[in-house]
C-alpha positions in Angstrom: 0.0 0.0 0.0 1.3 3.5 -0.9 1.4 6.0 2.0 2.4 9.6 2.4 3.2 11.6 5.5 0.9 14.6 6.0 1.9 17.4 8.4 1.4 21.0 9.1 4.1 23.4 10.2 5.0 26.9 11.1 8.5 28.1 12.0 9.8 24.6 12.6 13.3 25.0 11.0 15.0 23.4 14.0 13.1 20.1 13.8 11.5 19.6 10.4 14.6 18.4 8.7 15.2 15.6 11.2 11.4 14.8 11.2 11.5 14.2 7.4 14.8 12.4 7.4 13.5 9.9 10.0 10.4 8.8 8.0 11.4 9.5 4.3 12.8 6.1 3.6 9.6 4.3 4.6 6.9 6.3 2.8 6.0 7.3 -0.7 6.0 11.0 -0.2 5.7 13.9 2.3 3.3 16.8 2.2 3.9 19.8 4.4 1.1 22.3 4.9 2.9 25.5 5.9 0.6 27.9 7.9 2.8 31.0 7.7 6.4 30.3 8.5 8.7 33.3 8.7 11.9 31.2 9.0 13.5 28.5 6.8 10.9 25.9 7.3 9.7 25.9 3.7 13.2 25.8 2.2 14.4 22.9 4.5 11.3 20.9 3.9 11.7 21.2 0.1 15.4 20.4 0.3 14.6 17.3 2.2 12.2 16.2 -0.5 8.8 17.3 0.8 6.1 18.9 -1.2 5.2 22.2 0.5 1.8 23.8 0.1 0.6 27.1 1.7 -2.4 27.0 4.0 -4.0 30.1 5.5 -4.1 30.0 9.3 -7.6 30.4 10.7 -6.9 29.5 14.4 -8.1 26.0 13.6 -5.8 23.0 13.6 -8.4 20.7 12.1 -9.0 23.0 9.2 -5.2 23.1 8.5 -4.8 19.3 8.8 -7.9 18.7 6.6 -6.5 21.0 3.9 -3.4 18.8 3.8 -5.5 15.6 3.6 -7.3 17.1 0.7 -4.0 17.2 -1.2 -3.3 13.5 -0.6 -3.8 11.0 -3.4 -2.4 7.8 -1.9 -4.5 5.2 -0.1 -2.9 5.6 3.3 -1.7 8.6 5.4 0.6 8.8 8.4 0.0 12.1 10.2 3.0 13.7 11.9 4.0 16.9 13.5 7.1 18.7 12.4 8.6 18.3 15.9 8.2 14.5 15.8 10.5 11.7 14.7 10.0 8.1 13.6 12.4 6.2 15.9 15.0 3.7 14.6 13.5 0.4 14.0 9.9 1.7 13.6 10.1 2.0 9.8 9.8 -1.8 9.4 6.8 -1.8 11.6 5.2 0.9 9.5 5.8 -1.0 6.3 4.4 -4.2 7.9 1.2 -2.4 8.9 0.8 -1.1 5.3 1.7 -4.4 3.6 -0.8 -6.5 5.7 -3.4 -4.1 7.1 -5.9 -5.6 9.5 -7.7 -2.3 10.2 -8.7 0.8 8.3 -7.1 3.0 11.0 -4.4 2.6 13.7 -3.5 4.3 16.9 0.1 5.2 17.2 1.9 5.6 20.5 3.2 9.2 20.9 6.1 9.5 23.4 6.5 13.1 24.7 9.3 14.1 27.0 8.0 16.8 29.3 9.9 19.8 30.8 13.5 18.9 31.1 12.9 15.4 29.7 12.9 13.6 32.9 9.2 12.7 32.5 7.8 11.1 29.4 4.1 11.2 28.7 2.5 8.7 26.5 -0.7 8.8 24.5 -2.4 6.7 21.8 -3.6 8.8 18.9 -5.1 7.8 15.5 -2.3 8.8 13.1 -2.1 6.0 10.5 -5.2 5.4 8.4 -6.8 4.7 5.1 -7.9 7.9 3.4 -11.7 8.4 3.0 -13.2 11.7 1.7 -15.8 11.8 4.6 -13.2 11.1 7.4 -11.7 14.4 8.6 -10.3 16.0 11.7 -12.5 17.9 14.2 -11.6 20.4 16.9 -9.8 23.7 16.6 -7.0 22.5 18.9 -6.0 19.0 20.1 -7.7 17.9 17.0 -8.9 14.3 16.7 -9.9 12.1 13.8 -10.7 8.9 15.7 -14.3 9.9 16.4 -14.9 10.3 12.7 -13.8 6.8 12.1 -15.9 5.5 15.1 -19.0 7.3 13.7 -18.4 5.6 10.4 -18.2 2.2 12.1 -14.5 1.8 12.1 -12.8 1.5 15.4 -9.1 2.4 15.5 -6.8 -0.6 16.3 -3.7 -0.4 18.5 -0.4 -0.7 16.6 3.2 -1.2 17.8 4.2 2.0 15.9 5.7 4.8 18.0 6.6 8.5 17.4 8.8 10.7 19.5 7.4 14.2 20.1 9.7 17.0 21.3 7.2 19.8 21.5 6.6 19.7 25.2 10.3 20.3 26.2 10.7 23.5 28.4 12.6 25.5 25.9 10.4 24.7 22.9 7.2 25.3 25.0 8.4 28.7 26.2 9.8 30.0 22.9 6.6 29.1 21.0 4.4 30.5 23.9 2.2 27.4 23.5 0.4 27.9 26.8 -1.2 31.2 25.8 -1.9 29.9 22.2 -3.5 26.7 23.4 -5.6 28.4 26.1 -6.8 31.0 23.5 -7.8 28.3 21.1 -9.5 26.1 23.7 -11.5 28.9 25.1 -12.7 29.7 21.5 -13.5 26.0 20.9 -15.6 25.5 24.0 -17.4 28.9 23.4 -18.4 27.7 19.9 -19.0 24.1 21.0 -20.1 24.1 24.6 -21.0 20.4 24.5 -17.5 19.3 23.5 -16.4 17.4 26.5 -12.9 16.6 25.1 -12.1 20.2 24.6 -13.3 21.0 28.1 -11.0 18.3 29.5 -8.1 19.7 27.5 -8.8 23.1 28.8 -8.8 21.6 32.4 -5.3 20.1 31.6 -4.1 23.5 30.4 -5.4 25.2 33.5 -3.8 22.5 35.7 -0.4 23.0 34.1 -0.7 26.7 34.9 -1.8 25.9 38.5 -5.1 27.7 37.9 -7.0 25.3 40.2 -10.4 27.0 40.0 -10.2 27.3 36.2 -9.3 23.6 36.0 -12.2 22.5 38.3 -14.7 24.6 36.3 -13.6 23.1 33.1 -13.7 19.5 34.5 -17.3 20.1 35.7 -18.2 21.0 32.1 -16.4 18.0 30.8 -18.4 15.7 33.1 -21.6 17.4 32.3 -21.3 17.0 28.6 -19.2 13.8 28.3 -20.4 11.2 26.0 -17.0 9.5 25.4 -16.5 6.4 27.7 -12.7 6.6 27.5 -12.7 10.2 28.7 -14.4 9.6 32.0 -11.4 8.1 33.9 -9.2 10.9 32.5 -11.5 13.5 33.9 -11.3 12.0 37.4 -7.6 11.6 37.2 -7.0 15.2 36.3 -9.4 16.2 39.1 -7.2 14.2 41.4 -4.1 16.1 40.2 -5.9 19.4 40.7 -6.7 18.3 44.3 -3.0 17.4 44.8 -2.0 20.8 43.5 -4.4 22.3 46.1 -2.8 20.1 48.8 -6.3 18.5 49.4 -4.9 15.0 49.6 -8.1 13.3 50.9 -10.1 14.8 48.0 -7.4 13.6 45.6 -7.7 10.0 47.0 -11.4 10.1 46.4 -10.9 11.3 42.8 -8.3 8.6 42.2 -10.8 5.9 43.4 -13.4 7.3 41.0 -10.8 7.0 38.1 -9.9 3.5 39.2 -13.6 2.5 39.2 -13.8 3.5 35.6 -10.5 2.0 34.5 -9.4 -0.7 37.0 -6.3 -1.8 35.2 -4.8 1.6 34.9 -1.6 2.3 36.9 -1.7 6.1 37.0 -4.5 6.7 39.5 -3.2 3.9 41.7 0.3 5.4 41.8 -1.2 8.8 42.6 -3.3 7.3 45.4 0.0 6.0 46.9 1.5 9.5 46.6 -1.5 11.0 48.4 -1.4 8.4 51.2 2.3 9.1 51.6 1.6 12.8 51.9 -0.8 12.0 54.7 1.7 9.7 56.4 -0.6 6.7 55.8 2.4 4.5 55.2 0.6 1.1 55.0 -2.0 2.4 52.5 0.7 4.0 50.4 2.7 0.7 50.4 -0.3 -1.2 49.2 -1.0 1.3 46.4 2.5 1.3 45.1 2.6 -2.5 45.1 -0.7 -2.6 43.1 0.7 -0.1 40.6 3.9 -2.2 40.2 1.9 -5.3 39.7 0.2 -3.6 36.7 3.7 -2.5 35.5 4.4 -0.8 32.2 1.3 -0.5 30.1 2.3 0.1 26.4 -1.0 -1.1 25.1 -3.1 1.2 27.3 -5.4 3.5 25.3 -5.4 5.9 28.2 -3.0 8.9 28.2 -0.7 8.3 31.0 2.5 9.5 32.7 5.5 7.3 32.1 6.7 5.4 35.2 3.4 5.2 37.1 3.6 1.4 37.1 7.4 1.2 37.2 10.0 3.6 38.5 7.7 6.2 40.0 6.0 3.6 42.2 9.4 2.0 43.0 10.6 5.4 44.3 7.4 5.9 46.3 7.8 2.5 47.8 11.4 3.3 48.8 10.4 6.7 50.1 7.7 5.1 52.2 10.2 2.8 53.9 12.5 5.7 54.4 9.7 7.6 56.2 9.2 4.6 58.4 12.9 4.6 59.3 13.3 1.3 57.6 16.7 2.5 56.2 18.1 -0.7 54.8 14.8 -1.8 53.3 14.5 1.6 51.6 18.1 1.4 50.3 17.5 -2.1 48.9 14.4 -1.0 47.2 16.0 2.0 45.6 19.1 -0.1 44.5 17.0 -2.9 42.9 14.8 -0.4 41.1 17.7 1.8 39.9 19.4 -1.2 38.3 16.2 -1.6 36.2 15.7 2.1 35.5 19.2 3.7 35.7 18.0 6.9 33.9 15.8 7.8 36.8 17.5 10.4 38.9 15.0 10.1 41.8 15.9 6.5 42.4 19.6 7.4 42.3 19.0 10.1 44.9 17.2 7.5 47.0 20.3 5.4 46.9 22.5 8.3 47.9 20.2 9.0 50.9 21.1 5.6 52.2 24.7 6.8 52.7 23.9 9.8 54.8 26.7 10.6 57.2 29.3 8.4 55.3 32.3 9.5 53.4 31.7 9.6 49.7 34.7 7.4 49.1 33.4 4.7 51.4 29.9 4.9 49.7 31.5 4.5 46.3 33.3 1.3 47.4 30.2 -0.1 49.1 28.1 0.6 46.1 30.5 -1.4 43.9 30.0 -4.4 46.2 26.1 -4.1 45.9 25.9 -3.0 42.2 29.2 -4.1 40.5 28.4 -2.1 37.3 27.3 1.0 39.2 30.0 3.2 37.7 29.1 2.3 34.2 25.3 2.8 34.8 25.8 6.1 36.6 28.1 7.7 34.0 26.1 6.4 31.1 22.6 7.3 32.1 22.9 10.3 34.5 25.9 12.2 33.1 28.6 14.0 35.1 28.6 14.4 38.9 26.3 17.1 40.1 27.9 17.9 43.4 31.2 17.4 45.4 29.9 14.3 47.1 29.2 12.6 43.7 32.5 14.0 42.3 34.4 12.1 45.0 32.5 8.9 44.2 33.2 9.3 40.5 36.9 9.8 41.2 37.1 6.6 43.2 35.5 4.7 40.3 37.8 6.4 37.8 40.9 5.5 39.8 39.8 1.8 39.4 39.4 2.3 35.6 35.6 1.9 35.8 34.7 5.2 34.2 36.3 8.3 32.6 37.9 10.7 35.1 35.9 13.7 36.3 37.5 16.8 34.7 35.9 19.5 36.7 34.9 19.5 40.4 31.5 21.2 40.8 30.2 23.1 43.8 
């Protein structure tokens, strides 16, 4: 089956080249709908082999995406953003889906590093589909096409295809002023479509991220009132729990997580969050139970629910270790952090938990003891967490370097 990539872009000169390069070998063409770039986006896209068309910007992402779809002549479309990439190894998965399709439309897992990149959010979004003239995007912002397929009797199937999305990193978010843009478009969307529960929920998320608790609660109430989407109900309650967390109303947050769990019992996020709330209330036994429940569910790559990475893995491991630490079970806490960090060596919180187990000890002694417990600690630490962040870690690093286990630290930090 022939397939083209369809994307919209504006002022994406830093990312659009890599985006095109990542997917170009696996598709039959790339169409970029430019909505008013003032940088080199158009030139770079053309140099990389894309067809560029100009699309008037009308404060409506769906209108822009649909204009690009109207230019597609192949049977299949992969929709991407200009700040996304097809990861290595995913091209073969894409071609397999196109060679032997079992559905008319597929959900793709979008992996989005947030802030400084320490947290990765995941979401399943309908991005790969057979093109039909009556199937189009809806919504001025956070536009969706899945409901159009569902209304036509075609339910999107989960695929193993993944895309990396870099647009939520701190620098990108600030430079593009996405918060103000999104809020403006969402307010217009719910004004024009007051029964659009999905847009009300997205507005609540936007208000949550800006710590506007009252605005978030008002938007969530509207989302509940108008919701006709079964999969949205647990997300509404989960965001309500996070709003309560932001307001330090931990008991209300627990109640909200329980509502979310009742609507999606095999979803780790609200269970992890329930553990966090019990830990904030010093309810150690309840926190421990919640973390164990979340860890039992584990990583959920097939979950259709938007979720925060680590809820069923390293976040719950950290919460469990921190709970033991709060109960003065020092060795149990240290063992928990150490076991978990070997599985997830990129998580700085687990590393910090290990370091807390050596309070009062010389860094040189800690470095040697860690080598006995985790023989490859130097390799893992240097590979996944970068250079030492303070003098204590610098001394540990030097001990390992003297043993030839890692490169020497070149600069002592303060």
